N, C-alpha and C positions, 0 to 999 in steps of 0.2 A: 429098341422099344421107345415109344413116344411118351413123354412126361404128360400125365393127365392134368387138366386144369379143373379145380373144384371151386364153385362159387357158393359162398356162405352169406346168408343175411344175418345181421346182428339182432334183428327183431326189435321189440319194444325198447326204446332208449332207457326207460326206467327199470327194465328187467335185468336178468342175469346174462343175457346174450352178449352185450358188449364186453363184459368181463371175460366170458368164455372165449371170445375172439382174441382178446389180448393174451390169454393163457395159451391158446393154440399157437400163437406166434413165438412162444418161448422155446419151442422144439422144432427140430428139423422134420420135414415130411417128404416122402418121395413124390408128392404131387405139388403143383403150384396152387396155393390157396388165395382166392380173391374174395375179400370181404366187402360186402355192400353195406356201408354205414357212413355216418357223418365222421369225417376225419377228426374234427375237434373233440367229439365225444370219445372216440377211441383213445386219443392222446390224453384226455382228461382221466379216463379210467386207468390207463397205464400209470399215470402219475399217482393216482390214489392207491393203486396196488403196488407202487414202487417197483415197477417192472420196466425194462427197456422196451422200446417199440420204435421201429423205423418204418414209416409209412411211405410206400412207393405207389405212384399213380399207375393205374391199370392202363395198359396199351394193348388193344386187341390184335394189332398186327405183329406183335413180338411173340416168338415161340415161347411156350411155357417153360419155366425153370423150376426145379424142385425147391421147396420152401426151406430156406436156411433158418437156423435158430437165431433168435434175437440175442444181441450181446450188448 
């Protein structure tokens, strides 16, 4: 079975969307999650939430991998 790739937009920078994206990264998922957002904004929100976050650049030619949990 092929791993699905799901693209998520973080929405309005001053809204809850960036926080939710950081929270999504804390758990493993059977699909690859690609978040469309400003890297610095996501890193800042992760620091404010005191949560780990590893940002990986999206590469369209790479086959999707399931989302690993942040550590």
